[in-house]
C-alpha positions in Angstrom: 24.3 -18.1 -18.9 24.0 -21.8 -18.3 21.4 -23.7 -16.3 22.8 -26.4 -13.9 20.0 -28.7 -13.1 18.8 -32.2 -12.3 15.8 -34.3 -11.6 13.7 -32.8 -8.8 10.8 -30.4 -8.2 13.0 -27.3 -7.6 14.9 -27.7 -10.8 11.6 -28.3 -12.5 10.3 -24.9 -11.1 13.1 -23.2 -13.1 12.5 -25.2 -16.2 8.8 -24.5 -16.1 9.4 -20.8 -15.4 11.7 -20.7 -18.4 9.2 -22.6 -20.6 6.4 -20.1 -19.7 8.8 -17.3 -20.8 10.1 -19.0 -23.9 13.7 -18.9 -22.5 16.2 -21.5 -23.8 19.6 -21.8 -22.1 22.6 -24.2 -22.4 22.4 -26.7 -19.6 24.5 -29.0 -17.5 23.2 -31.9 -15.5 24.2 -32.9 -12.0 23.2 -36.3 -10.7 21.5 -35.6 -7.4 20.3 -39.2 -7.0 24.0 -40.3 -6.8 24.7 -37.3 -4.5 27.1 -35.6 -6.9 25.6 -32.2 -5.8 27.0 -32.9 -2.3 30.5 -33.7 -3.4 33.5 -32.0 -5.0 33.8 -30.5 -7.6 30.2 -29.3 -7.5 30.6 -28.0 -3.9 33.5 -25.8 -5.0 31.1 -24.1 -7.5 28.0 -24.1 -5.4 28.7 -24.5 -1.6 25.0 -24.8 -0.8 25.1 -28.1 -2.7 21.6 -27.7 -4.1 20.1 -27.9 -7.6 19.3 -25.9 -9.6 22.0 -23.3 -10.1 22.7 -20.7 -12.8 26.2 -20.1 -14.1 26.6 -16.5 -15.4 28.7 -15.5 -18.3 31.6 -14.5 -15.9 31.5 -17.8 -14.2 29.6 -16.6 -11.1 27.2 -19.2 -9.7 23.7 -18.0 -8.7 21.8 -20.5 -6.5 18.4 -20.7 -4.9 15.4 -21.3 -7.1 13.6 -18.1 -6.3 16.7 -16.0 -6.9 17.3 -17.7 -10.3 13.8 -17.0 -11.4 14.0 -13.4 -10.2 17.1 -12.9 -12.3 15.5 -14.5 -15.3 12.5 -12.2 -14.9 14.8 -9.1 -14.9 16.6 -10.3 -17.9 13.5 -11.4 -19.8 10.6 -9.3 -18.4 8.0 -10.4 -21.0 5.8 -12.2 -20.3 5.9 -11.2 -16.7 5.6 -14.0 -14.1 6.4 -11.8 -11.1 4.8 -8.5 -12.0 5.1 -5.5 -14.3 4.8 -2.8 -11.7 6.1 -2.4 -8.1 2.7 -3.1 -6.8 2.2 -6.3 -8.8 5.6 -7.5 -7.8 4.9 -6.9 -4.2 1.6 -8.8 -4.4 3.3 -11.7 -6.3 6.2 -11.9 -3.8 3.9 -11.9 -0.9 2.2 -15.0 -2.2 5.4 -16.6 -3.2 6.6 -16.3 0.4 3.3 -17.5 1.8 3.4 -20.6 -0.4 7.0 -21.4 0.4 6.9 -20.8 4.1 3.5 -22.4 4.8 3.2 -25.1 2.3 6.1 -26.2 0.1 8.8 -26.2 2.7 6.6 -28.4 5.0 5.7 -30.7 2.1 9.4 -31.1 1.1 10.6 -31.8 4.6 7.7 -34.1 5.2 9.0 -36.2 2.3 12.7 -35.9 3.2 12.0 -37.1 6.7 9.8 -40.0 5.7 9.6 -41.5 2.2 12.8 -39.8 1.2 14.7 -40.6 4.4 17.1 -43.2 2.9 18.1 -40.6 0.3 18.5 -37.7 2.6 19.6 -39.2 6.0 23.3 -38.8 5.1 22.9 -35.5 3.4 21.1 -33.4 6.0 19.9 -33.5 9.6 16.6 -35.4 9.3 13.8 -35.4 11.9 11.7 -38.5 11.1 9.3 -37.9 14.1 8.4 -34.5 12.6 7.3 -35.9 9.2 3.7 -36.5 9.9 3.2 -33.1 11.6 4.9 -31.3 8.8 2.6 -33.0 6.3 -0.4 -32.1 8.4 0.6 -28.4 8.6 1.0 -28.3 4.8 -2.5 -29.8 4.3 -3.9 -27.3 6.8 -2.4 -24.4 4.9 -3.6 -25.8 1.6 -7.1 -25.8 3.0 -6.5 -22.2 4.1 -5.4 -21.3 0.5 -8.4 -23.2 -0.9 -10.7 -21.0 1.1 -9.1 -17.8 -0.3 -9.0 -18.9 -3.9 -12.7 -18.4 -4.7 -13.2 -18.1 -8.4 -9.6 -16.9 -9.1 -7.9 -18.7 -11.9 -4.5 -18.5 -10.2 -3.1 -17.7 -6.8 -2.6 -14.0 -7.5 -5.6 -13.5 -9.7 -6.2 -13.9 -13.4 -2.6 -14.5 -14.5 -0.2 -17.3 -13.7 2.7 -16.2 -11.5 5.8 -17.6 -10.0 3.9 -18.7 -6.9 1.7 -21.0 -9.0 4.7 -22.6 -10.6 6.3 -23.1 -7.2 3.2 -24.7 -5.6 2.3 -26.8 -8.6 5.8 -28.4 -9.0 5.8 -29.2 -5.3 2.3 -30.7 -5.2 2.8 -32.6 -8.5 5.9 -34.2 -6.9 4.5 -34.8 -3.5 1.2 -36.4 -4.6 3.1 -39.6 -5.5 5.3 -39.8 -2.4 2.9 -39.8 0.5 1.1 -36.5 0.2 -1.8 -37.1 -2.3 -4.0 -34.3 -3.6 -7.1 -33.8 -1.4 -10.2 -33.8 -3.7 -12.2 -32.1 -0.9 -10.2 -28.9 -1.7 -12.3 -28.0 -4.7 -10.6 -24.7 -5.6 -7.1 -26.1 -5.3 -8.1 -29.1 -7.3 -9.5 -27.0 -10.1 -6.4 -24.8 -9.9 -4.1 -27.8 -10.1 -5.8 -29.2 -13.2 -5.6 -25.7 -14.8 -1.9 -25.5 -14.3 -1.3 -29.1 -15.1 -2.9 -28.6 -18.5 -0.3 -26.0 -19.5 2.3 -27.1 -22.0 5.1 -26.0 -19.6 3.9 -28.5 -17.1 4.8 -31.4 -19.4 7.8 -29.9 -21.1 9.5 -29.1 -17.7 9.4 -32.8 -16.5 12.9 -34.4 -16.3 13.3 -37.2 -18.9 13.9 -39.7 -16.1 10.8 -39.0 -14.1 9.0 -42.2 -15.2 12.0 -44.3 -14.3 12.3 -42.6 -10.9 8.5 -42.8 -10.5 8.4 -39.3 -9.2 7.4 -36.2 -11.1 10.3 -33.8 -10.9 
């Protein structure tokens, strides 16, 4: 297998997932800042035009961050980041969906339609008037999650899961582009610092993040 990746929070999710598992793969980089992921020949390999992607040994391209991580979990089940049993996996996937649908998708689109508009306006249908509301929804759902965290170390309990990696990479990126961390969310703030201190949080950063001035 080969990881096709780039700068950005979603590619970072896969890199952090791999780091937590101790997985090393050959890699290939696509320049998303130049828009190479939205042009040929990349689109012939991955018609969705997104990064990351995973090229299998037979040349098949698997896309979508969550699908890539699920595949890696099946290939490398230890340590588990999704769950060892059907029940654990169901719980983990429930929170993964809640995090994505309620928080990260709103945060990402809030960025794309506002601070990232010049980058995305010719790549997708952007709704600048929706940006502020999307950011507000994300913050409301973060407050909801904060109230549910209690004394749990991670979103699903005592062990780090895929949902933690997904939310952390999004928040770590968004905090520098118009969606700062809210210190009033004490449980989420403590959780963020806990995940941020893990070696995988540093090793998963793209080498160009300081130049770009965004953590991806």
